[in-house]
N, C-alpha and C positions, 0 to 999 in steps of 0.2 A: 681833388680836382673841383673846379667850379665850371659847370656846364650851363649853357644858356641857349636861347633861341632868338635870333635877330631878324627883323624884317616886318613887312606889312602883314596884317592879319591874313592867315591862310597861305602866306608865302615865306614863312620864317625859315631861316637856315640854322642848322646846328652849329654851335660854337663852343670854344673852350677859352678860358681866360689864361693869358700867358703870365709870366712872372711880374710884368709891369702892370697887370690889370687890363690889358688890351684884348679884345675878342679876336680869336683866330678861327677861320672857317674850317669846319669838320666835314663839309659836304662830300669830300672825296673819300672819307672814311666810313661815315654812316649816313643813312638817308634822313634821319631825324632823331632827336632825343626822345625816343618813344619805344614801347614794346620791347623786342628782343635786344635793342641797343643798350638796354639797362640791365641785361643779365650780367652776372659776375665776370664771365669770360669776355664779354664785349667791353665792359668797363676796363678790364685789365689790358685789352688791346689798345684802347684809347690812352690809357695811362703810360704806355710804353712809347708814345709819340712825343717828340720834342715840339711843344707848341710853336716855338720860334721858326720851325720849318714850314708852318702853315700860312696861307695868305691872311692878311689882316682884314677885318670886316668893319665897316662904318656902323657904329651903334646908333642908328637913326631911331629905331624902336625896338624895345626888348619885349618879346612875347612871353607867354607862359613858359616856364622852364621845362615843362613836359608837354609833348604833343599827343594828340589822339587819346586823351585820358579815357580809359574804359569805365572806371568807377571812381566817383568822388565821394568818399565815405567820411562822415563826420562823427565826432564823439561829443555828446552834450554834457554840460554840467560837470566837467572833469576837473574843476578847481573848486575846492570846498568854499572858499571865500566868494567866488562868483555865484555859486549856488545860493549862498546866503543873501547876496545883494538882490537876487531875483525872487527871493522868497520861496525857493524850491528846496526840497530835501536832497542831501547828498546821496546819490544813487548807490545801491548795493552792488550793482553790476554796471558796466559801461552802457550808456545810452547811445544807440546807433541810429543815425538818420543819414539821408543821402542829399547831396546837392546835385542839381541837374548839371551834366557836363557842358551844356550850353551856357552855363554861368561863368565858365573858365575864361579869363582874359589876362592880359599882360599886367605886370606889377605897377605900371605907371599909366595904364589906360584910364579913361574917365569912368567913374562909377555913376550909373544912372539911377536916380530915384524912380521907381516904377509909378505908373499912373495910379491914382487913388491912394497912394501911400501917405500915411501920416506918422509912421514910426520906423523910419529907416535908421539902422543902428550899425555899429562897427564891432569887430572882434579880431584882435591880433592872435594868431595861432601858429604853433609849430606844425609844419606839414611833413609827413613821412611818405616817401616815394618807394613803392615796392620794386625790387629788382628781380629776385628769384621768386616765382610764383609758388603757391602751395595751398593746401587745405589741411585742417586739423594740425596746425603747426604747434609744436611744443614751445612753451615760453622760453626755455633754455636755448632754443635754436632760432628764436624769432628775429633777432637782429641780423642774422645771416641772410634774411630775406629782404633786408632794407638796402636799396641802392643809395639813398641819400636823403637829405632833408632840405626844406625850403621854408620861406615865409608865406603864410596864407592870411588874407583878410576875409574872414567868414562874414561878409556883409549880410545883414538880416533885416527883414521887415517884421517888426514884432506884432503888429495887428494881424497881418496875414498869418503869422506863425502860431499865435496863441489864441486870438479872439475870433477867428473865422472858421472854426470847426475842423476836425480831422487831425492829420499829422502835422509835424513842423515843416514838411518839405515845401509847401507853397510859399512860406516866408523866407526860404533859404535859396531857392533855385532861380530867382529872376536873373535876366541877362545882366552881365557885369558884376554879379554878386560873388565871384570867385577869383579875385586877383591872386596869381601864383608866381613866385619868383622874387627877385630877379634870377637867382641861380639855383640849380640843383647842386648842393655841396655834398660830395660823396662821403659815405659813412666813415671812411678812414680819417677824414679831417675833423670829425666831431667826436671829441674824446668821450663825452658823456651827454647824451641827449636830455638827461634829467638834471642838468646844471647849466641852463642857458637863460640869460635875461631876455625878456621881450617887453616891448613898449609900443604905445600908440598915442599920437597927438592929433588934435583937430584944431586947425588955425593956430598952431603953436602952443596950445594948452595940452599938457600931458594928462590924459585920462587913465591910461593903463600903464602900469609899471610893475611887472611881475617876474616870476622865474618858473621854469619848468620843474623846479624842485618841489613845488606845491601841488603838482598834479595828484589827483586821487588815484588814477591808474596810469602807470608808466608806459612808455612806448612798447617795450617787449610784451607786456601784458596785453596791450591793446591789439597788437598785430596777431598774437596768438588767439585772443578772444574773438576778433572779427572772423578769423579763419575757421572758427567752429560753425559759422552760419553761412559762409559763402567762400568760394575759392578766391584767392588773390592772384592777380596776373601782373606781369611786368608793366609798369607805368600807372598802376592804380595809385591814387593819392588818398591818404588818410589824414584828415585835419583833427588835431588831438585836443581841442578845447581851448577856452580863453580864460585868462586871469580876470580879476575884478576890474571895474572901471568902464563898463559898457554904458551906453546912453540910458538904457532902461534902469540901470542901478543908481543914477544920479538923483539928487533931491534938489529941485524938481527934476523929473526925467527930461533928458536932452536928446533930441533927435536931429538928423541931418535934414536941412531944408533946401539945399542947393546953393552952390557958390563957395562952399568950404573947400579946404585942402586937408587931406588926411595924409599923415606920414606915420610909418610904422616900421618895425624891424625886429629881428631876432639875432642875438649875439652870434657873430661869425657867419650869418647867412644872408647879409645884405639888408637893404631897406627898400620900401615902396613909397611912392608919392602919387596920390590920386586927386584929381579935381573932381568935385561932385556936380553933376548936371541932372537934368530931368529927361525922362523918356518921352 
């Protein structure tokens, strides 16, 4: 299934794509694509419905594909070639940092360069959406806790992140720095999360062109690993790292100035398109 949320910010309705790719209203079935609606039994109940029996929705705006995100967890330096382009060592264990949930926005919403920014950058990533919660999850069981997958743009301000002291979080959590969607594609439709192409373009120039095959730590390992340090709940989002081609890795370094168009996607999970503005 491909699940999505449609409507103005804060007023999104849950929806499912029908066979023709049209959104159908799930409001009579679930309150939102969030929390317990992502449990395996809830998804099974949705899957049993014929989308053609549901009202059509006008796709005026697509919101983030998950509502009320509890935790927005990110994995850093998870592609060895990306680590190399940034001059960092490949980590021995996954690097965990958090994005503020207030950064979450729709896949086609405007990305705003924050005030005093000089190094706003892009990162296409595979997002993992938790369905069944848990803690101390065994790697062999980890994918059973995944509701589905999505596209994430882990927008980053590199000066805030690296040069302004402290953790990475201040360069990762600015408003609009977390476009998610367009869809939550349920786990049964993704044969192998470690074999997906992902790409990103700015103004038509392709900067990132990679594959999840080159992740240092795969999805199952990441879910298990994160759960050793915090419990995971339905609707938590884990962004799994980016392949090479970020602005910081260019020679010379290239950053967003405002006025650009970013397009990105992950194989089978849809595409995003954002205009870049200024806060």
